[in-house]
Biopython code that builds the backbone (N, CA, C, O; Angstrom):
import numpy as np
from Bio.PDB.StructureBuilder import StructureBuilder

atoms = [
    (1, "MET", "N", (-9.510, -15.162, -135.888)),
    (1, "MET", "CA", (-9.910, -14.547, -134.630)),
    (1, "MET", "C", (-9.371, -15.358, -133.444)),
    (1, "MET", "O", (-9.002, -14.780, -132.422)),
    (2, "THR", "N", (-9.323, -16.676, -133.569)),
    (2, "THR", "CA", (-8.799, -17.474, -132.463)),
    (2, "THR", "C", (-7.314, -17.219, -132.278)),
    (2, "THR", "O", (-6.813, -17.241, -131.154)),
    (3, "LEU", "N", (-6.609, -16.977, -133.374)),
    (3, "LEU", "CA", (-5.188, -16.661, -133.264)),
    (3, "LEU", "C", (-5.005, -15.378, -132.467)),
    (3, "LEU", "O", (-4.085, -15.272, -131.656)),
    (4, "HIS", "N", (-5.881, -14.404, -132.698)),
    (4, "HIS", "CA", (-5.803, -13.129, -131.988)),
    (4, "HIS", "C", (-5.988, -13.342, -130.484)),
    (4, "HIS", "O", (-5.258, -12.759, -129.683)),
    (5, "PHE", "N", (-6.951, -14.167, -130.101)),
    (5, "PHE", "CA", (-7.194, -14.415, -128.683)),
    (5, "PHE", "C", (-6.048, -15.202, -128.061)),
    (5, "PHE", "O", (-5.659, -14.925, -126.926)),
    (6, "GLU", "N", (-5.496, -16.183, -128.787)),
    (6, "GLU", "CA", (-4.375, -16.953, -128.265)),
    (6, "GLU", "C", (-3.153, -16.068, -128.094)),
    (6, "GLU", "O", (-2.432, -16.183, -127.103)),
    (7, "LEU", "N", (-2.918, -15.190, -129.052)),
    (7, "LEU", "CA", (-1.784, -14.280, -128.974)),
    (7, "LEU", "C", (-1.968, -13.310, -127.812)),
    (7, "LEU", "O", (-1.011, -12.995, -127.105)),
    (8, "ASN", "N", (-3.182, -12.844, -127.618)),
    (8, "ASN", "CA", (-3.501, -11.963, -126.488)),
    (8, "ASN", "C", (-3.170, -12.641, -125.164)),
    (8, "ASN", "O", (-2.547, -12.040, -124.289)),
    (9, "ALA", "N", (-3.589, -13.888, -125.023)),
    (9, "ALA", "CA", (-3.352, -14.635, -123.789)),
    (9, "ALA", "C", (-1.861, -14.859, -123.576)),
    (9, "ALA", "O", (-1.373, -14.760, -122.450)),
    (10, "LEU", "N", (-1.145, -15.154, -124.631)),
    (10, "LEU", "CA", (0.289, -15.389, -124.522)),
    (10, "LEU", "C", (1.020, -14.114, -124.114)),
    (10, "LEU", "O", (1.900, -14.147, -123.253)),
    (11, "ILE", "N", (0.660, -13.003, -124.725)),
    (11, "ILE", "CA", (1.288, -11.719, -124.374)),
    (11, "ILE", "C", (0.978, -11.360, -122.926)),
    (11, "ILE", "O", (1.860, -10.896, -122.203)),
    (12, "ALA", "N", (-0.259, -11.566, -122.496)),
    (12, "ALA", "CA", (-0.638, -11.255, -121.120)),
    (12, "ALA", "C", (0.126, -12.140, -120.128)),
    (12, "ALA", "O", (0.545, -11.670, -119.071)),
    (13, "LEU", "N", (0.303, -13.400, -120.464)),
    (13, "LEU", "CA", (1.031, -14.320, -119.586)),
    (13, "LEU", "C", (2.486, -13.894, -119.444)),
    (13, "LEU", "O", (3.013, -13.845, -118.332)),
    (14, "ILE", "N", (3.134, -13.587, -120.556)),
    (14, "ILE", "CA", (4.535, -13.148, -120.521)),
    (14, "ILE", "C", (4.663, -11.844, -119.739)),
    (14, "ILE", "O", (5.581, -11.690, -118.933)),
    (15, "ALA", "N", (3.749, -10.907, -119.973)),
    (15, "ALA", "CA", (3.782, -9.626, -119.267)),
    (15, "ALA", "C", (3.613, -9.835, -117.766)),
    (15, "ALA", "O", (4.311, -9.203, -116.972)),
    (16, "GLY", "N", (2.705, -10.705, -117.373)),
    (16, "GLY", "CA", (2.493, -10.980, -115.948)),
    (16, "GLY", "C", (3.719, -11.565, -115.281)),
    (16, "GLY", "O", (4.058, -11.198, -114.157)),
    (17, "ILE", "N", (4.382, -12.475, -115.972)),
    (17, "ILE", "CA", (5.598, -13.082, -115.413)),
    (17, "ILE", "C", (6.703, -12.033, -115.273)),
    (17, "ILE", "O", (7.392, -11.982, -114.254)),
    (18, "LEU", "N", (6.866, -11.195, -116.306)),
    (18, "LEU", "CA", (7.897, -10.157, -116.236)),
    (18, "LEU", "C", (7.623, -9.157, -115.119)),
    (18, "LEU", "O", (8.550, -8.692, -114.457)),
    (19, "ILE", "N", (6.350, -8.828, -114.909)),
    (19, "ILE", "CA", (6.001, -7.890, -113.832)),
    (19, "ILE", "C", (6.295, -8.511, -112.469)),
    (19, "ILE", "O", (6.737, -7.816, -111.554)),
    (20, "LEU", "N", (6.054, -9.813, -112.329)),
    (20, "LEU", "CA", (6.371, -10.480, -111.065)),
    (20, "LEU", "C", (7.875, -10.484, -110.813)),
    (20, "LEU", "O", (8.321, -10.307, -109.680)),
    (21, "ILE", "N", (8.657, -10.687, -111.876)),
    (21, "ILE", "CA", (10.108, -10.742, -111.731)),
    (21, "ILE", "C", (10.683, -9.351, -111.459)),
    (21, "ILE", "O", (11.506, -9.175, -110.560)),
    (22, "ARG", "N", (10.245, -8.370, -112.241)),
    (22, "ARG", "CA", (10.767, -7.005, -112.116)),
    (22, "ARG", "C", (9.606, -6.015, -112.131)),
    (22, "ARG", "O", (9.192, -5.568, -113.201)),
    (23, "PRO", "N", (9.076, -5.667, -110.960)),
    (23, "PRO", "CA", (7.914, -4.759, -110.899)),
    (23, "PRO", "C", (8.159, -3.386, -111.521)),
    (23, "PRO", "O", (7.207, -2.726, -111.936)),
    (24, "ARG", "N", (9.415, -2.942, -111.596)),
    (24, "ARG", "CA", (9.695, -1.635, -112.184)),
    (24, "ARG", "C", (9.426, -1.599, -113.685)),
    (24, "ARG", "O", (9.327, -0.521, -114.271)),
    (25, "LEU", "N", (9.307, -2.773, -114.311)),
    (25, "LEU", "CA", (9.045, -2.838, -115.751)),
    (25, "LEU", "C", (7.582, -2.622, -116.091)),
    (25, "LEU", "O", (7.210, -2.640, -117.265)),
    (26, "LEU", "N", (6.747, -2.420, -115.084)),
    (26, "LEU", "CA", (5.301, -2.347, -115.305)),
    (26, "LEU", "C", (4.919, -1.322, -116.371)),
    (26, "LEU", "O", (4.146, -1.639, -117.275)),
    (27, "ASN", "N", (5.441, -0.111, -116.284)),
    (27, "ASN", "CA", (5.081, 0.927, -117.256)),
    (27, "ASN", "C", (5.455, 0.524, -118.672)),
    (27, "ASN", "O", (4.667, 0.698, -119.601)),
    (28, "TYR", "N", (6.654, -0.015, -118.836)),
    (28, "TYR", "CA", (7.106, -0.411, -120.165)),
    (28, "TYR", "C", (6.286, -1.571, -120.712)),
    (28, "TYR", "O", (5.924, -1.588, -121.889)),
    (29, "ILE", "N", (5.997, -2.540, -119.847)),
    (29, "ILE", "CA", (5.239, -3.704, -120.289)),
    (29, "ILE", "C", (3.832, -3.306, -120.708)),
    (29, "ILE", "O", (3.330, -3.782, -121.726)),
    (30, "VAL", "N", (3.191, -2.440, -119.933)),
    (30, "VAL", "CA", (1.844, -1.977, -120.285)),
    (30, "VAL", "C", (1.875, -1.214, -121.602)),
    (30, "VAL", "O", (1.005, -1.402, -122.452)),
    (31, "ALA", "N", (2.869, -0.361, -121.771)),
    (31, "ALA", "CA", (2.971, 0.409, -123.008)),
    (31, "ALA", "C", (3.189, -0.503, -124.210)),
    (31, "ALA", "O", (2.541, -0.335, -125.244)),
    (32, "ILE", "N", (4.088, -1.457, -124.082)),
    (32, "ILE", "CA", (4.345, -2.390, -125.186)),
    (32, "ILE", "C", (3.103, -3.223, -125.481)),
    (32, "ILE", "O", (2.771, -3.459, -126.643)),
    (33, "TYR", "N", (2.420, -3.665, -124.431)),
    (33, "TYR", "CA", (1.205, -4.465, -124.607)),
    (33, "TYR", "C", (0.148, -3.669, -125.386)),
    (33, "TYR", "O", (-0.475, -4.192, -126.310)),
    (34, "LEU", "N", (-0.043, -2.419, -125.009)),
    (34, "LEU", "CA", (-1.039, -1.593, -125.692)),
    (34, "LEU", "C", (-0.661, -1.350, -127.156)),
    (34, "LEU", "O", (-1.525, -1.351, -128.033)),
    (35, "ILE", "N", (0.615, -1.145, -127.409)),
    (35, "ILE", "CA", (1.071, -0.943, -128.782)),
    (35, "ILE", "C", (0.839, -2.201, -129.610)),
    (35, "ILE", "O", (0.357, -2.118, -130.739)),
    (36, "VAL", "N", (1.177, -3.362, -129.062)),
    (36, "VAL", "CA", (1.000, -4.623, -129.792)),
    (36, "VAL", "C", (-0.475, -4.880, -130.069)),
    (36, "VAL", "O", (-0.834, -5.266, -131.182)),
    (37, "ILE", "N", (-1.335, -4.672, -129.079)),
    (37, "ILE", "CA", (-2.770, -4.883, -129.270)),
    (37, "ILE", "C", (-3.319, -3.905, -130.309)),
    (37, "ILE", "O", (-4.163, -4.272, -131.126)),
    (38, "GLY", "N", (-2.844, -2.675, -130.278)),
    (38, "GLY", "CA", (-3.278, -1.692, -131.272)),
    (38, "GLY", "C", (-2.863, -2.091, -132.668)),
    (38, "GLY", "O", (-3.657, -1.973, -133.602)),
    (39, "ILE", "N", (-1.641, -2.559, -132.836)),
    (39, "ILE", "CA", (-1.162, -3.000, -134.159)),
    (39, "ILE", "C", (-1.960, -4.208, -134.628)),
    (39, "ILE", "O", (-2.352, -4.276, -135.793)),
    (40, "LEU", "N", (-2.204, -5.161, -133.734)),
    (40, "LEU", "CA", (-3.009, -6.329, -134.110)),
    (40, "LEU", "C", (-4.419, -5.927, -134.514)),
    (40, "LEU", "O", (-4.991, -6.511, -135.435)),
    (41, "GLY", "N", (-4.983, -4.939, -133.836)),
    (41, "GLY", "CA", (-6.316, -4.460, -134.177)),
    (41, "GLY", "C", (-6.349, -3.805, -135.546)),
    (41, "GLY", "O", (-7.323, -3.958, -136.282)),
    (42, "LEU", "N", (-5.302, -3.083, -135.895)),
    (42, "LEU", "CA", (-5.247, -2.435, -137.205)),
    (42, "LEU", "C", (-4.992, -3.441, -138.326)),
    (42, "LEU", "O", (-5.522, -3.290, -139.426)),
    (43, "VAL", "N", (-4.191, -4.456, -138.054)),
    (43, "VAL", "CA", (-3.842, -5.427, -139.094)),
    (43, "VAL", "C", (-5.000, -6.353, -139.406)),
    (43, "VAL", "O", (-5.229, -6.694, -140.566)),
    (44, "ARG", "N", (-5.730, -6.763, -138.386)),
    (44, "ARG", "CA", (-6.800, -7.750, -138.662)),
    (44, "ARG", "C", (-8.057, -7.091, -139.038)),
    (44, "ARG", "O", (-9.052, -7.765, -139.302)),
]
sb = StructureBuilder()
sb.init_structure("model")
sb.init_model(0)
sb.init_chain("A")
sb.init_seg("    ")
for serial, (resi, resn, name, xyz) in enumerate(atoms, 1):
    if name == "N":
        sb.init_residue(resn, " ", resi, " ")
    sb.init_atom(name, np.array(xyz, "f"), 0.0, 1.0, " ", f" {name:<3s}", serial, name[0])
structure = sb.get_structure()
């Protein structure tokens, strides 16, 4: 469970940095984030 939370924080940090660099990527980053979280939820 701690790995899941650490991975969540890491993904959120990377997504935040990418959004700051290129705001137009927001839709893609949110979609990818939701897909990754959904896959992690199904796997664990």
